[in-house]
C-alpha positions in Angstrom: -1.2 26.8 -15.7 -0.4 26.2 -12.1 1.2 23.1 -10.6 -2.1 21.8 -9.1 -3.8 21.7 -12.5 -0.8 20.0 -14.1 -0.8 17.5 -11.2 -4.5 16.9 -11.7 -4.1 16.2 -15.4 -1.2 13.8 -14.6 -3.2 12.0 -11.9 -6.2 11.6 -14.3 -3.9 10.2 -17.1 -2.2 7.8 -14.6 -5.6 6.7 -13.2 -6.9 6.0 -16.7 -3.8 3.9 -17.4 -4.4 1.9 -14.2 -8.0 1.3 -15.2 -7.4 0.6 -18.9 -4.3 -1.6 -18.4 -4.7 -3.0 -14.9 -2.4 -6.0 -15.3 0.4 -4.0 -16.8 0.0 -1.3 -14.1 0.1 -3.9 -11.3 3.2 -5.6 -12.8 4.9 -2.3 -13.3 4.3 -1.3 -9.7 5.5 -4.7 -8.5 8.8 -4.4 -10.5 9.3 -0.8 -9.3 8.8 -1.8 -5.7 11.0 -4.9 -6.2 13.9 -2.9 -7.7 13.6 -0.3 -5.0 13.8 -3.0 -2.3 16.8 -4.5 -4.1 18.7 -1.2 -4.1 17.7 -0.6 -0.5 18.9 -4.1 0.5 22.3 -3.8 -1.2 22.8 -0.3 0.3 21.8 -1.5 3.8 24.3 -4.5 3.5 27.1 -2.2 2.3 26.3 0.3 5.2 26.3 -2.6 7.7 29.7 -3.8 6.6 31.2 -0.2 6.4 30.5 0.5 10.1 31.2 -3.1 11.3 34.1 -2.2 13.6 32.4 0.8 15.3 28.8 -0.5 15.8 28.6 -4.2 15.7 24.9 -4.6 16.7 23.8 -1.8 14.4 25.8 -3.4 11.6 24.3 -6.8 12.1 20.8 -5.3 12.1 21.6 -3.4 8.9 22.8 -6.6 7.2 19.8 -8.6 8.3 17.4 -5.9 7.1 19.3 -5.8 3.8 19.0 -9.5 3.2 15.3 -9.4 4.0 14.8 -6.4 1.6 16.6 -8.3 -1.2 14.5 -11.4 -0.6 11.3 -9.3 -0.8 12.6 -7.4 -3.8 13.2 -10.6 -5.7 9.8 -11.9 -4.7 8.0 -8.7 -5.8 9.9 -8.8 -9.1 9.4 -12.5 -9.9 6.6 -14.0 -7.8 4.3 -11.7 -5.9 2.2 -8.9 -7.2 3.3 -6.1 -4.8 0.3 -3.9 -5.6 -2.4 -6.4 -4.6 -0.3 -7.6 -1.7 0.3 -4.1 -0.2 -3.2 -2.9 -0.9 -4.7 -6.1 0.5 -2.5 -5.9 3.6 -3.6 -2.3 4.1 -7.3 -3.2 3.8 -6.8 -6.1 6.3 -5.2 -3.8 8.8 -7.8 -1.0 8.4 -10.7 -3.5 8.4 -9.6 -5.2 11.6 -9.1 -1.9 13.3 -12.5 -0.7 12.2 -14.1 -4.0 13.4 -12.5 -3.7 16.8 -13.5 0.0 17.2 -17.1 -0.9 16.0 -17.4 -3.7 18.5 -15.9 -1.6 21.3 -18.3 1.3 20.4 -21.3 -1.1 20.5 -20.3 -2.6 23.9 -18.9 0.4 25.8 -20.4 3.7 26.8 -18.6 6.0 24.4 -19.0 9.3 22.7 -19.9 7.5 19.5 -23.5 6.7 19.0 -24.5 3.1 18.5 -25.4 3.8 14.9 -21.9 5.2 14.2 -20.3 2.2 15.8 -22.5 -0.1 13.7 -21.5 1.7 10.5 -17.8 1.5 11.5 -18.3 -2.3 12.1 -20.0 -2.7 8.7 -17.3 -0.7 6.8 -14.7 -2.8 8.6 -16.2 -5.9 7.2 -16.4 -4.3 3.8 -12.7 -3.5 4.0 -11.9 -7.1 4.8 -13.9 -8.2 1.8 -12.0 -5.7 -0.4 -8.7 -7.1 1.1 -9.7 -10.6 0.0 -10.6 -9.5 -3.5 -7.5 -7.3 -4.0 -5.1 -10.0 -2.9 -6.9 -12.7 -5.0 -7.1 -10.5 -8.1 -4.6 -7.7 -8.7 -7.0 -6.2 -11.2 -9.3 -5.0 -8.4 -6.4 -3.2 -6.7 -5.3 -1.6 -9.9 -8.8 -0.5 -10.8 -9.4 0.9 -7.3 -6.1 2.8 -7.3 -6.9 4.1 -10.8 -10.3 5.4 -9.6 -8.7 7.0 -6.6 -6.1 8.7 -8.9 -8.9 10.0 -11.2 -10.9 11.4 -8.3 -7.7 13.0 -6.8 -6.8 14.4 -10.3 -10.3 15.9 -10.7 -10.0 17.5 -7.2 -6.7 19.1 -8.1 -7.8 20.2 -11.5 -11.1 21.7 -10.4 -9.8 23.5 -7.3 
């Protein structure tokens, strides 16, 4: 069995876990992101102090980034659901960009047709709605990621 089929099976299993246990999956991702940020923050602070004499400005930036990373790491572990926050943030950014491009396409003479620009605008609004739901309820983000993992797993397994 080649590596793509094995990856496909693992993606399908992981996707099913995300769909069947969405709250556990969201909490697990949040803890993993939080611990990763904690380690990154401590490493950044240690790096900042280790080169303090040679590069003072670089060291100060490293220390500040380390402190911010530790704060976000603790927030993701104890207070904020990282999965819904990051997915929601991504949907907001994509949605606003799509809305801007849709409006510009409708107003300006461009290579895009008016129908395409209108569809981009509509999908931008849908992305904003998905952002609101995924930040409000982490279950939506976990189920959406689970469905995407299953689709990707099927693609790997079938190809």
